[in-house]
Structures are given as structure tokens and as C-alpha cells.
C-alpha positions in Angstrom: 135.5 81.5 99.4 134.1 78.2 100.7 133.1 77.7 104.4 136.1 75.3 104.8 138.5 78.0 103.3 136.9 80.7 105.7 137.6 78.4 108.7 141.1 77.8 107.5 142.2 81.0 105.8 145.8 80.1 105.7 145.4 76.3 104.9 142.9 77.2 102.3 145.4 78.9 100.2 147.8 75.9 100.0 147.2 73.4 97.2 151.0 72.2 97.0 154.0 72.6 99.2 155.4 75.3 96.9 152.4 77.4 98.3 153.6 76.5 101.8 157.0 77.7 101.0 155.7 80.9 99.9 154.3 81.7 103.3 156.5 83.9 105.7 157.7 81.8 108.6 155.7 83.7 111.2 152.4 82.2 109.8 153.6 78.7 110.3 152.2 78.4 113.9 148.6 79.5 112.8 148.9 76.9 110.0 149.6 74.2 112.3 146.7 75.0 114.6 144.4 75.1 111.4 145.8 71.8 110.2 145.0 70.1 113.5 141.6 71.4 113.6 140.8 70.0 110.1 142.2 66.7 111.1 139.9 66.7 114.4 137.0 67.7 112.5 137.5 65.3 109.7 138.5 62.1 111.3 135.6 62.7 113.7 133.1 62.0 111.0 134.5 59.0 109.3 137.3 57.6 111.9 140.8 56.9 110.8 144.5 57.1 112.0 144.5 60.1 114.1 146.8 60.6 117.3 149.9 59.9 115.2 149.0 62.6 112.9 148.3 65.2 115.4 151.7 64.6 116.7 153.4 65.1 113.5 151.9 68.4 112.3 154.8 70.7 113.1 157.1 68.1 111.6 155.2 67.8 108.4 155.2 71.5 107.9 158.8 72.0 108.6 159.8 69.3 106.2 157.7 70.6 103.2 158.9 74.2 104.1 162.7 73.4 104.1 163.0 70.5 101.7 162.0 71.2 98.1 159.5 68.4 97.8 158.8 66.3 95.6 162.2 66.6 94.2 163.7 66.1 97.5 162.3 62.6 98.6 160.4 62.3 102.0 159.6 58.8 103.1 157.1 58.1 105.8 157.1 55.0 107.9 154.0 52.9 108.4 151.8 56.0 107.3 150.0 56.3 110.3 151.4 59.8 110.8 151.1 61.0 107.2 147.3 62.6 107.2 149.0 66.0 107.6 151.3 65.3 104.7 148.4 64.3 102.4 146.6 67.6 103.4 149.8 69.7 102.4 150.2 67.8 99.1 147.1 68.8 97.3 144.5 66.3 99.0 142.8 68.4 101.4 139.5 68.5 99.8 139.5 64.6 99.6 140.6 63.9 103.2 137.0 63.0 104.3 137.3 60.1 101.7 140.3 58.4 103.3 140.0 54.6 103.8 136.8 54.6 102.0 136.2 52.6 98.6 137.4 54.6 95.7 138.7 57.5 98.2 142.2 58.4 99.4 144.4 55.5 100.5 144.9 55.0 104.2 148.7 55.2 103.7 151.3 56.8 101.4 150.8 55.3 97.9 152.9 56.0 94.8 150.0 55.9 92.4 148.1 58.5 94.5 150.5 61.4 94.4 154.0 62.3 93.4 154.7 63.4 97.0 154.2 59.9 98.2 157.7 58.7 97.2 157.4 55.2 98.6 154.4 53.0 99.4 154.2 51.9 103.0 151.8 50.3 105.4 154.1 47.9 107.3 156.5 49.3 109.7 160.3 50.0 109.5 161.0 50.3 105.8 161.6 54.0 105.5 165.5 53.9 106.3 166.1 51.3 103.6 164.0 53.1 101.0 165.5 56.4 101.6 168.9 55.1 101.5 168.2 53.4 98.3 167.0 56.8 96.8 170.1 58.6 98.5 172.5 56.3 96.8 170.5 56.7 93.5 170.7 60.5 93.9 174.5 60.3 94.3 174.8 58.1 91.3 172.8 60.2 89.2 174.5 63.4 90.4 171.0 64.8 91.0 171.5 66.9 94.2 168.3 65.3 95.6 168.0 64.7 99.4 166.3 61.8 100.9 164.7 61.9 104.3 163.3 59.0 106.2 160.6 60.0 108.9 160.4 56.8 111.4 158.4 56.8 114.6 155.3 55.5 116.2 157.2 52.4 117.6 158.8 51.5 114.1 162.3 52.1 115.5 161.9 48.8 117.6 161.9 46.3 114.4 165.3 44.9 113.3 164.9 46.0 109.7 165.4 49.7 111.0 168.5 48.9 112.5 169.9 46.9 109.6 169.4 49.9 107.4 171.0 52.1 109.9 174.0 49.9 110.1 174.4 49.8 106.3 173.8 53.4 106.0 176.2 54.5 108.7 179.1 52.8 106.6 178.3 54.8 103.4 179.4 58.4 102.4 175.9 59.2 101.4 173.8 62.0 102.1 170.8 60.8 104.4 168.8 62.2 106.9 166.8 60.0 109.2 164.1 61.9 111.5 163.3 59.8 114.4 159.8 61.1 115.6 159.9 59.7 119.2 156.4 59.9 120.6 156.8 58.1 123.9 156.5 54.6 122.0 160.1 54.4 121.3 163.5 54.8 123.1 164.0 58.2 125.0 163.1 60.2 128.0 161.3 63.5 127.6 163.0 66.6 126.7 164.4 69.0 129.4 165.9 72.4 129.4 169.3 71.1 129.2 168.8 68.7 126.4 167.0 71.4 124.5 170.1 73.8 125.1 172.6 71.2 123.9 170.4 70.4 121.0 170.2 74.0 119.8 174.0 74.3 120.2 174.7 70.9 118.2 172.2 71.6 115.4 173.5 75.2 114.8 175.2 76.1 111.6 178.3 77.2 113.8 178.8 73.9 115.5 178.3 72.2 112.2 181.1 74.3 110.7 183.3 73.9 113.6 183.0 70.2 113.7 183.8 69.9 110.0 186.7 72.4 110.2 188.1 70.5 113.2 187.8 67.2 111.2 189.9 68.5 108.3 192.5 70.0 110.7 192.9 66.8 112.7 193.1 64.6 109.6 196.8 64.7 109.5 197.2 64.0 113.1 195.5 60.7 113.6 196.2 60.3 117.4 194.6 63.8 118.2 191.7 62.9 116.0 191.0 59.8 117.8 191.3 61.5 121.1 189.2 64.4 120.0 186.4 62.0 118.7 186.4 60.0 121.9 186.0 63.2 124.0 183.0 64.3 121.9 181.5 60.8 122.0 181.9 60.8 125.9 180.2 64.2 126.5 177.3 63.5 124.2 177.0 60.1 125.9 176.6 61.7 129.3 173.8 64.0 128.4 172.4 62.7 125.2 170.8 59.4 124.1 172.6 59.4 120.8 175.8 57.5 121.4 174.3 54.4 119.6 173.6 56.3 116.6 176.9 57.9 116.5 178.7 54.5 116.8 176.6 53.3 113.9 178.0 56.2 111.8 175.5 58.9 112.1 175.9 62.5 113.2 173.1 62.6 116.1 171.3 65.8 116.5 168.9 66.1 119.5 166.5 65.6 121.1 164.5 68.4 120.0 161.0 69.3 120.8 159.2 68.3 117.7 156.4 70.9 118.4 158.8 73.8 118.4 158.6 75.0 114.8 161.7 77.5 115.2 164.0 74.6 116.6 162.7 72.5 113.9 163.2 74.8 111.0 166.8 75.7 112.3 167.9 72.0 112.8 166.5 71.0 109.2 168.0 73.8 107.4 171.3 73.1 108.7 171.0 69.0 108.2 169.8 69.8 104.7 173.2 70.8 103.6 175.2 68.5 106.0 177.0 65.6 104.2 177.0 62.1 105.4 174.2 60.3 107.5 172.5 62.5 109.8 169.9 61.6 112.6 167.6 64.1 113.9 165.8 63.0 117.0 162.6 64.7 117.9 160.2 64.3 121.1 156.6 64.6 120.1 153.3 64.0 121.9 151.1 61.6 120.2 147.7 63.2 120.0 149.1 66.7 120.4 146.4 69.6 120.4 143.2 67.0 121.3 143.3 66.3 124.9 141.4 63.0 124.8 144.1 61.7 122.4 147.0 63.1 124.4 145.8 61.3 127.4 145.1 58.1 125.7 147.0 57.8 122.4 146.4 54.1 122.3 142.6 54.3 122.1 142.8 57.3 119.8 145.3 55.8 117.3 142.7 54.7 115.1 139.1 55.6 116.3 135.9 55.3 114.7 133.6 58.4 114.6 133.5 60.5 117.5 132.2 63.9 119.0 135.0 66.4 118.5 133.7 68.7 121.5 133.1 66.1 124.2 135.8 63.4 122.9 133.3 61.0 123.2 133.7 57.9 120.8 130.3 57.0 119.1 128.9 53.8 120.4 128.6 50.9 118.1 125.5 48.5 118.2 126.4 45.6 120.5 126.6 42.4 118.6 128.2 38.9 118.6 131.7 38.7 119.9 134.6 39.2 117.3 137.0 36.3 116.6 139.9 38.4 118.3 137.6 38.3 121.5 136.9 34.7 121.1 140.7 34.0 120.9 141.4 36.2 123.9 138.9 34.4 126.1 140.1 31.0 125.0 143.6 32.0 125.8 142.7 33.0 129.3 140.8 29.8 129.7 143.5 27.5 128.4 146.1 29.5 130.4 144.1 28.6 133.6 144.6 24.9 132.9 148.1 24.6 131.5 150.9 26.6 133.1 152.9 26.0 130.1 150.8 28.5 127.8 152.9 31.6 127.1 151.4 34.5 124.9 153.5 36.6 122.5 152.4 39.4 120.4 154.4 42.0 118.0 152.8 45.1 119.5 149.3 44.0 118.6 147.9 43.5 122.1 144.7 45.7 121.7 143.9 44.2 118.3 144.4 40.7 119.0 142.4 40.5 122.1 145.2 40.1 124.6 144.3 43.0 127.1 142.8 40.6 129.7 145.5 38.0 129.3 148.2 40.6 129.9 146.6 41.8 133.0 145.6 38.2 134.4 149.0 36.4 133.5 151.6 39.3 133.1 154.6 36.9 133.6 153.4 34.9 130.7 152.8 37.7 128.3 155.3 39.1 126.0 154.9 42.2 123.6 158.1 42.1 121.6 157.3 45.2 119.9 157.3 45.7 116.2 159.6 42.7 115.7 157.9 39.9 114.0 161.1 37.8 113.1 162.1 37.9 116.7 158.5 37.0 118.0 158.6 33.7 116.1 162.0 32.6 117.0 161.6 33.6 120.6 158.4 31.5 120.4 160.7 28.7 119.1 163.1 29.0 121.7 160.2 28.8 124.5 158.9 25.6 122.7 162.3 24.1 122.6 162.4 24.2 126.5 158.9 22.5 127.0 156.6 25.5 127.0 153.5 26.0 124.8 153.8 29.3 123.1 150.9 30.9 121.3 151.9 33.7 118.6 149.1 36.2 118.2 149.8 37.9 114.9 147.9 39.3 112.0 148.1 37.4 108.7 149.8 40.4 106.8 152.4 40.4 109.6 153.2 36.9 109.7 154.5 37.3 106.1 157.5 39.3 107.7 158.6 36.2 109.8 158.4 33.6 107.0 162.0 32.4 107.2 161.6 32.1 110.9 158.3 30.2 110.7 160.0 27.7 108.2 163.7 27.4 109.7 163.1 28.1 113.2 159.7 26.5 114.0 158.6 23.9 111.2 161.8 22.4 110.4 162.4 21.6 114.1 159.0 20.6 114.5 158.4 22.7 117.5 155.0 23.0 119.1 154.1 26.8 118.3 150.5 27.9 117.8 150.0 30.7 115.3 146.8 32.4 116.1 146.6 34.2 112.7 144.1 37.3 113.1 142.8 39.5 110.1 143.0 36.6 107.6 141.1 37.4 104.5 139.7 41.1 103.8 140.3 43.6 106.6 138.3 46.4 104.8 139.7 50.1 105.2 143.3 49.5 105.7 143.5 48.1 102.2 146.2 46.1 100.1 148.9 46.3 102.8 146.9 44.9 105.4 144.5 42.2 103.7 145.3 38.6 104.8 145.2 37.2 101.4 148.0 34.7 101.5 148.2 32.8 104.6 146.8 29.6 103.3 149.0 29.6 100.2 152.2 30.4 102.1 151.2 28.3 105.3 150.1 24.9 103.3 153.3 24.4 101.5 155.4 24.2 104.6 156.2 20.6 106.2 155.0 19.7 109.6 152.5 22.6 109.6 148.7 21.8 110.5 146.6 24.5 109.0 142.9 25.2 110.4 140.2 27.6 109.2 137.2 27.8 111.5 134.0 28.5 110.1 132.3 30.0 113.2 133.0 31.0 116.8 132.7 27.6 118.7 134.9 26.0 115.8 137.4 28.7 116.4 137.7 28.0 120.1 138.1 24.2 119.5 140.4 24.5 116.8 142.9 26.6 119.1 142.3 24.0 121.7 143.2 21.3 119.3 146.4 23.0 118.2 147.7 23.0 121.8 147.3 19.0 121.9 149.7 18.6 118.8 153.4 17.9 119.1 154.2 20.3 116.2 153.4 23.7 114.7 149.8 24.6 114.0 148.1 27.7 112.6 144.3 28.7 113.2 143.4 31.5 110.9 140.3 33.6 111.4 138.9 36.7 110.1 138.5 40.3 111.5 135.2 41.2 113.0 132.6 38.9 114.2 131.2 35.4 113.3 127.8 34.2 112.5 126.7 34.1 115.9 127.1 30.3 116.7 126.9 29.4 120.5 130.3 28.7 122.2 130.8 25.7 124.2 132.8 26.3 127.3 134.3 22.8 127.5 137.2 22.1 125.0 136.9 19.3 122.4 139.7 18.5 120.3 138.9 17.9 116.7 140.2 14.9 114.7 143.0 16.2 112.6 142.2 16.4 108.9 138.6 15.5 109.2 136.1 17.6 107.3 132.4 17.8 108.1 129.5 17.1 105.6 126.9 19.8 106.4 124.4 19.5 103.5 123.5 16.6 100.9 122.4 18.0 97.7 120.7 16.2 94.5 122.1 18.7 91.8 125.4 16.7 91.2 127.4 20.0 92.6 129.6 19.9 95.7 130.8 23.2 97.3 133.9 22.8 99.5 134.1 25.7 101.7 137.1 26.7 103.8 136.6 28.7 106.9 134.0 31.5 106.8 133.0 30.9 103.2 131.0 28.1 104.9 128.0 30.5 105.5 127.7 31.9 102.0 128.1 28.4 100.7 125.1 27.0 102.7 123.1 29.9 101.1 124.5 29.2 97.6 123.6 25.5 98.0 120.0 26.2 98.8 119.6 27.7 95.1 121.9 25.4 93.5 120.7 22.1 95.5 124.3 21.5 96.1 126.2 19.4 98.7 128.3 21.6 101.2 131.4 20.3 103.1 133.1 22.3 105.9 136.4 21.3 105.0 137.9 22.7 108.4 141.5 21.7 107.6 143.6 23.1 104.8 146.5 20.9 105.8 146.1 18.0 106.1 143.1 17.6 103.8 140.3 15.1 104.4 141.3 12.8 101.5 138.6 10.1 102.2 136.0 13.1 102.0 137.3 14.2 98.6 137.3 10.7 97.2 133.7 10.2 98.3 132.8 13.8 97.0 134.4 13.1 93.8 132.7 9.6 93.2 129.2 10.9 94.0 129.2 14.4 92.3 129.6 15.6 88.6 131.6 18.7 89.8 133.3 20.6 92.5 133.5 24.2 93.6 135.9 25.4 96.2 135.4 28.6 98.0 138.0 30.5 100.1 138.7 33.9 101.3 142.4 33.6 100.2 144.4 34.0 97.0 143.3 31.4 94.5 146.8 31.1 93.4 148.4 28.2 95.6 145.5 28.3 98.1 143.0 25.7 99.6 141.4 25.2 96.3 144.8 24.4 94.8 145.5 21.9 97.3 142.1 20.1 96.6 143.0 20.0 92.9 146.5 18.4 93.6 145.0 15.8 95.9 142.5 14.9 93.4 145.1 14.7 90.6 147.2 12.5 92.8 144.2 10.1 93.1 143.7 10.2 89.4 140.2 11.7 89.9 139.4 14.2 86.8 136.3 15.8 88.0 135.7 19.1 86.7 136.2 21.8 89.3 136.1 25.6 89.8 138.0 27.4 92.4 136.7 30.6 93.8 138.7 33.0 96.0 140.9 36.1 95.9 141.9 36.9 92.3 145.5 37.5 91.2 145.5 41.3 91.7 145.7 43.5 94.9 142.3 44.7 96.3 142.3 48.2 97.5 140.5 49.6 100.6 136.9 49.9 101.3 134.5 48.1 103.6 134.7 44.4 104.0 131.6 44.0 102.0 133.0 46.3 99.1 136.4 44.4 99.1 134.3 41.1 98.7 132.4 42.5 95.9 135.4 43.8 94.2 137.1 40.4 94.4 133.8 38.6 93.1 133.4 37.0 96.5 129.8 38.4 97.4 127.0 35.9 96.9 125.6 37.3 93.6 129.0 37.4 92.0 130.0 33.8 93.1 126.4 32.6 92.1 127.0 34.1 88.6 130.5 32.8 88.2 129.3 29.2 89.1 126.4 29.4 86.5 128.8 30.7 83.9 131.1 27.7 84.5 128.5 25.1 84.5 127.1 26.5 81.1 130.7 26.0 79.6 131.0 22.6 80.8 128.7 20.3 78.8 128.8 17.3 81.1 127.2 19.4 83.8 123.4 19.6 84.2 122.2 22.8 85.7 120.1 22.6 89.0 118.0 25.4 87.6 117.4 27.4 84.6 119.7 30.2 84.0 116.9 32.7 84.3 115.8 31.4 87.6 119.4 31.3 89.1 119.8 34.7 87.9 116.6 36.0 89.4 117.5 34.3 92.8 121.0 35.6 92.9 119.7 39.1 93.2 118.0 38.0 96.5 121.2 36.4 97.9 
């Protein structure tokens, strides 16, 4: 027996949920304790999503104990709370690799396990997906059950309510588990609520309820009266009237850490017909006092000391782009009372903590509701205010129609501070900001900027506030190159690029955003010209003409999808001018890049210095009209030191 198995005598025997279902029920509380301890010890060494998983331990055990997974489908929302699920479904020994390159995926992923029935990462998709699975099961006559587990704030998104509205109108067997961990809609559980929940979730209540429906079916007036009476009683003491009105049988609230109550409710609901909603109240961070006291900090911590609960300090460095944005926002708000800040539940990550404290009446966290955030900003702008939407690149995708229809079409002055552009690292394919340049530059009236460093980011944000239409400033996760930041604001000339290096090798590197720094290093070895393009839309056409006239070839570099990206914009502009100069576009290839460190993701996409140097040299060798700046052997030797 391994040391880990000795520390977890029950958990060590479980390889699949079938093993879990073979355990006597009396052992489940001890299993929950072992599972929590494993999560604490594992995440403490590597970091990862933490507090949400601790709060979902009992729920995860109960779901796999009652339902016949993977035949029965359990769909997790977002995936922050799915670490216990991964442990109980055969991935315990690999949990320490989660979020690492070639390790376990950070969220449920269909390619990783049969028990991951639906891939997630963005919130509020579980009910829609589970409803689709429930309809498929009914059509196929399989008898499979479908369960959606939603929580951690995901119920605040409109998509969840769209799915509830649809599901409640169908005669489909679907169970929605609302894991309410104080980031959602309900008060804490009290003794009376526990009592009522036990009654409502009991087999006797379910049997009487269904029998009553049959008896009253022939007496419509009495049936309506009984229905109204039941709704009014529930509405007085339970928060379930909304769900009942949407067509769900509401059960709860139940203490989500009470395994006996959970098992009793789930066994009843597993055989219930029609849409069912089980409301659980759980404590995010349950079982680890520091996480219970501060679930926001412990949502996704880095490595920490599990005994003291002290997060391991990271070496102080240059400020992150998020911090640059946060400071700029406070500075501009002091000068301009029209500035309003909006975020869809990303205050901490977007650098908005200080602004929210200093300007609380001008700060709006609209919860996980990206579509609403954008149209809300449009409404503010229509009335003369200057809204700033702080949003991650991957989440702005969810509000694309609102961006086009409500903002750009009406040419409203909304500034999109697009954080996490490019590779974000360990959160993987669902969170990489790989497409924003492609999907933003095709929208009329948009100005799209990509800063190369911290000061340029600050000045571009200011420039955007001086425009009479929409603008986006996209910047990466993490710190910049350490360029000094000017306190004063200086608006940039719209669409003006910057020549940063003049080379004699006949090659020009057109760099967008953070690709400027590697472009300058490549240029030293290639003797190339380097242009900091700054603007993706509008492009500096005068600079493009000049570069095309004076160089034999052009290479564009961007940390965005090559397809439709900034390089494509340059190619379209050159073609429109009739300039047929050889060109190579380097960017994110047409495939999804998985999780890993930012450096590993760049290497996997061929955007590390050595890979880019090799790609340029191969291309130059294939184009007879191009004269290599150095011999192939010298360039290859130099690439190893890049």
C-alpha cells in the first residue's frame, strides 16, 4: 500500500464511481474528510481552483453514489468545483498535474474522461447541455438521467434562465442542482427551512403530490385552487416560487454538507418525472478555515502552506497590465466625472478593487452577464457618460452581438479594456484570448489598439476616452517589459505606427502588441526593420506603403489567431494597394492550444523566439527572390541563444 493510500484508506480503494457505490453509506462522511484533505494537500503544492471544490465535496460524493455514472449524465457548470469529481472518476493519482502542460485539464473535458460528459470553462452552460442530453435520452428511450450542477455565481447569467424557461415547458426528466455557495440568490439555511425541505423531498410527499394531481385532473377548478395554495405556502417560506413558476418542482433549500439529506433528496428526485430543481446551500471553502473566511482569495490560489494557510510570496516585479489598467482608471476618473466602470464578475482579476472602493457609485459589477454588461454600457454612453467595460478577451466573445448591434452600429463611445489577450497559461483553451483581433477588426466604427508595453497601454486607454465611438485596447495577462510609465496622459494619433528599428537585410517585421519585444530581438540577428504597429484598426497605410517600397519581404507577428488577424489585415491592405510583396504571417495556428505555462503555450504555438526564427529562415529559403541576412548555419546557431 502506498503512503497516499495509507493516508486515505477509503479514498485509496476508489478508482471509479462503481467502487464508491459499493461502499456502505456510513463510510461516506469519512470519505468526504479524506477527499478534502487530498484537495488541500495537492492544491497547496501547485495552486489551482480550490474553494469551490471544497464546498462541493459532499455533493460530488452523493451524485456519484446515487446516479449510475457515466451512464447517467452529470454536467458541471464552469468546472471550478469539479476537482472532487476528477478524483472520484479515476484521476486521483494525476490530480497533482492539473493545469500543468500535458497534465489534467483545469476543467471537465470530454477527451479526458467518459465521466466528463460535457466540456466547460465558461459559465452557465450546464442546464442547456443537460437539457439536450435529457431530450436525447427520451428520444432514444435509454432511461438515462441528466443532471446539471450549477453554482459559484453561474445562475446570474441570462443563458441559465433561458435554459430554465425552455426546460420548464417540456415533459422531460431533468434535474438541476443549484449549488448556492453565498455567491448566488438565497439566504442561509435555517431550522424551519431544513424541516420543510425534508418534508418536500421525501418519497411520501412526492407520492402524495402526484396522486393529488391525478385525482384533481378531472376537477380543473379544484386543481387550480390546490396549485395556488401550494404555491402560496411555498412562497411564504421558501425561495422557490420563481422556479415553480418556470415549470420546475422546487426542492430545498437543503444543507449541501449533510450527506444524509443529500442522499435522501437525490434518491427521490432520481425517479421523479418532469423538470426538478434541488437547491443546496453550501459553504465555499468548507473544511479549510482560511478559505471559508475568504473564499474570493482562495478561489484559485497559488501554492500555500496548508498548515498555516499562508500563501507563498512571489517575487515582486513590474506591475501587471491589469494593475496598469486599474491605476489608469482611477486617475482618469478623478479628472472626468463621466467615467463609469463595468465588469461581469471580474473585479479582482481586472484590477478594479481600488476603483470600486474610491468610486463606488461609478462602479458596476453586473455578475456573470457579459451580454448585459455591454448593452448596459451602451445605455450609459447613449446618455453622455463614458463607460469602460473591463472584460477578458475570452468572455467578450459571449457578448459579440451586443458589441456589434448595441455599441458599434450606434457608434457609441464605449471603451473595452480587453484583458487576458493571447495565451493565459494554465486555464487552457477555454480561456486563451486567441481571437479578439480577428473578431474586433471586422466590425465597422471600431478602433482596435494593441500596446507593446505598460506606458503605451496607459496612453492607449486614455486615447480611447477621447474618441466619439467605440474602441478596444487589448493587453495580455501578467507583467510588461518594465517600461517607465508617464503620469501625464498623451493621446496617440489614431492609426499611426512607430518605426522602432531600421535594418539593412531587406526584411521588415511588423509587430502587434507584446510581439514587439521578441521582434526586436529577432531583428538583431536578422538585421531586419521593426515597426510597432500599435493599431490593428485603422492600420497605418502610409507606413505599409513605405515598408513595402523599401523592403523585399514582410513578416507580421501577433499573439492572435493567424486566421483573420492583424497579419490578414496587413495583407488585405497591401493587396488593395496592388503591392505584391512576399509576406509571412506568424501567429496562433488554426488549432486549440491546451493548458500549460504561458511559455509552454507560446512554444506549442510556435511563438517562442527559436521557433519564429526557424520559421522565418525556412520561409526565406523557399522564396528565391529573398536574400538571407546570414547563412542558415549562423542563424540556426543564434536561434538557440534567443
